Backbone as CSV, one residue per row, in Angstrom:
resi,resn,N_x,N_y,N_z,CA_x,CA_y,CA_z,C_x,C_y,C_z
1,UNK,-28.146,5.269,15.769,-27.486,4.026,15.228,-28.298,4.034,14.427
2,UNK,-28.523,3.133,12.866,-29.301,2.598,12.304,-30.261,1.530,12.585
3,UNK,-31.557,0.562,11.717,-31.633,-0.390,12.699,-30.752,-1.934,11.696
4,UNK,-29.833,-1.714,10.943,-29.269,-2.485,9.837,-28.137,-1.865,10.987
5,UNK,-27.470,-0.998,11.075,-25.458,-1.160,12.252,-25.400,-1.717,14.218
6,UNK,-27.711,-1.572,14.183,-27.428,-2.372,15.015,-27.312,-4.269,15.333
7,UNK,-28.438,-4.978,14.413,-27.849,-6.172,13.976,-26.709,-6.488,12.934
8,UNK,-26.456,-5.368,12.970,-24.887,-5.693,12.181,-23.435,-5.675,13.794
9,UNK,-23.664,-5.008,14.412,-22.933,-4.798,15.845,-23.287,-6.345,16.206
10,UNK,-24.944,-6.480,16.535,-24.924,-8.026,17.513,-24.402,-8.817,16.242
11,UNK,-23.994,-8.395,15.481,-23.585,-10.483,14.878,-22.096,-10.329,15.190
12,UNK,-21.521,-8.771,14.498,-19.857,-8.635,15.089,-20.199,-9.406,16.535
13,UNK,-20.695,-8.849,17.373,-20.067,-9.082,18.856,-20.860,-10.540,19.070
14,UNK,-21.625,-11.257,18.808,-22.415,-12.915,19.273,-21.166,-13.182,18.009
15,UNK,-20.188,-13.640,17.132,-19.428,-14.333,16.247,-17.648,-13.977,16.549
16,UNK,-17.363,-12.749,17.630,-16.473,-12.287,17.479,-15.512,-13.382,18.537
17,UNK,-14.906,-14.278,19.071,-15.119,-15.389,19.579,-14.522,-15.937,18.271
18,UNK,-15.527,-16.678,17.629,-15.681,-17.671,16.541,-14.801,-16.993,15.309
19,UNK,-14.449,-15.496,15.075,-13.538,-14.999,13.859,-12.013,-16.017,14.385
20,UNK,-12.223,-14.627,15.726,-10.401,-15.129,16.312,-10.687,-16.157,16.608
21,UNK,-10.958,-17.256,16.838,-10.461,-18.882,16.974,-10.395,-19.160,14.547
22,UNK,-10.658,-18.329,13.806,-11.138,-19.316,12.914,-9.539,-18.511,12.449
23,UNK,-9.763,-17.431,12.155,-8.521,-16.563,11.188,-7.888,-15.683,12.555
24,UNK,-6.694,-15.434,11.960,-5.066,-15.010,12.666,-5.168,-13.703,11.653
25,UNK,-4.730,-12.425,12.241,-4.880,-10.745,11.537,-2.937,-11.042,12.207
26,UNK,-2.225,-10.287,11.252,-0.787,-10.224,11.352,-0.374,-8.755,11.229
27,UNK,0.787,-8.354,12.852,0.404,-6.690,12.674,1.927,-6.621,12.199
28,UNK,2.104,-6.045,10.914,3.139,-6.075,10.355,3.997,-4.226,9.311
29,UNK,5.427,-3.776,9.776,5.198,-2.787,9.191,6.327,-3.175,8.062
30,UNK,6.705,-2.228,6.805,7.427,-2.445,6.323,7.453,-0.753,5.452
31,UNK,8.892,-0.284,4.946,8.724,1.160,4.410,7.976,0.931,3.108
32,UNK,7.195,2.304,4.296,6.928,2.661,3.153,6.244,3.206,1.791
33,UNK,7.201,3.459,0.977,7.712,3.892,-0.262,7.430,1.672,-1.201
34,UNK,7.922,1.173,-0.389,7.457,-0.803,-0.556,5.664,-1.237,-0.942
35,UNK,5.557,-0.637,0.351,3.820,-0.548,0.057,3.206,-0.067,-0.443
36,UNK,3.943,0.881,-1.213,2.938,1.924,-1.825,2.750,0.578,-3.378
37,UNK,4.143,0.294,-3.780,4.388,-0.074,-4.578,3.788,-1.617,-4.836
38,UNK,3.917,-1.512,-3.944,2.955,-3.754,-3.643,1.625,-3.150,-4.293
39,UNK,1.139,-2.219,-3.011,-0.484,-2.261,-2.724,-0.623,-1.880,-4.202
40,UNK,-0.365,-1.319,-5.311,-0.306,-1.086,-6.738,-0.214,-1.923,-7.863
41,UNK,0.918,-2.874,-7.009,0.728,-3.831,-8.277,-0.469,-4.695,-7.752
42,UNK,-0.275,-5.325,-6.522,-1.531,-5.947,-6.471,-3.359,-5.776,-6.680
43,UNK,-3.465,-4.352,-6.202,-4.374,-3.357,-7.420,-4.162,-3.382,-8.843
44,UNK,-3.389,-3.139,-9.655,-3.667,-3.577,-11.085,-2.844,-4.845,-11.604
45,UNK,-3.147,-6.006,-10.835,-2.815,-7.367,-11.391,-4.147,-7.804,-10.501
46,UNK,-5.647,-7.810,-9.704,-6.033,-7.659,-9.150,-5.367,-9.063,-7.942
47,UNK,-4.849,-9.197,-7.489,-4.436,-9.568,-6.599,-4.825,-8.986,-4.911
48,UNK,-5.502,-10.276,-4.208,-5.205,-10.217,-2.955,-3.771,-10.425,-1.936
49,UNK,-3.808,-10.005,-0.670,-3.060,-9.596,-0.131,-2.944,-11.013,0.382
50,UNK,-4.008,-12.352,0.621,-3.492,-13.196,0.478,-3.235,-13.834,0.188
51,UNK,-3.986,-13.476,-1.543,-3.191,-14.331,-2.694,-1.781,-14.413,-2.253
52,UNK,-1.491,-12.543,-2.386,0.181,-12.973,-2.029,0.593,-13.919,-0.389
53,UNK,0.277,-13.910,0.024,1.026,-14.550,0.780,0.820,-15.849,0.951
54,UNK,-0.276,-16.661,0.290,-0.552,-17.877,-0.131,1.289,-18.176,-1.578
55,UNK,0.944,-17.134,-2.260,1.478,-17.870,-3.598,2.756,-17.941,-2.875
56,UNK,3.379,-16.653,-2.077,4.678,-16.456,-1.432,5.522,-18.119,-0.624
57,UNK,4.185,-18.152,-0.255,4.352,-19.783,0.959,4.817,-20.639,0.339
58,UNK,3.941,-20.705,-0.807,4.011,-22.189,-1.745,5.862,-21.839,-2.646
59,UNK,5.310,-20.353,-2.408,7.257,-20.651,-3.442,8.565,-20.247,-3.314
60,UNK,8.275,-20.593,-1.618,9.027,-20.431,-0.811,9.157,-21.629,-0.259
61,UNK,8.636,-22.367,-0.433,8.286,-24.072,0.065,9.506,-24.675,-0.720
62,UNK,9.006,-24.402,-2.378,9.049,-24.834,-2.978,10.921,-25.014,-3.407
63,UNK,10.778,-23.546,-2.757,12.617,-23.128,-3.623,13.395,-23.601,-1.993
64,UNK,12.630,-24.396,-0.763,13.103,-24.587,0.139,13.064,-26.221,-0.660
65,UNK,12.234,-26.559,-0.810,12.299,-27.912,-0.898,13.809,-28.351,-1.993
66,UNK,13.456,-28.225,-2.737,15.081,-27.711,-3.827,16.138,-27.310,-3.407
67,UNK,16.208,-26.576,-2.871,17.787,-26.483,-1.808,18.128,-27.401,-1.221
68,UNK,16.977,-28.354,-0.574,17.405,-29.345,0.126,17.721,-30.591,-1.083
69,UNK,16.858,-30.034,-1.864,18.224,-32.138,-3.060,19.121,-31.577,-3.024
70,UNK,19.783,-30.646,-3.710,21.721,-30.282,-3.714,21.537,-30.032,-2.734
């Protein structure tokens, strides 16, 4: 291992629990062709997966609120 990789590993080990407490990862799956199309769309439009999740969440929340009013 190089000096940098040793330092990085030590840092990652030290802060592992802190990262786990602050962030969550969803292990999910989708059809491969949809996955490829979605990844292409995100890449072409320079959108991160996190941005997609937050935008979708906001759009769904808005739609639900509008449906409650009807």
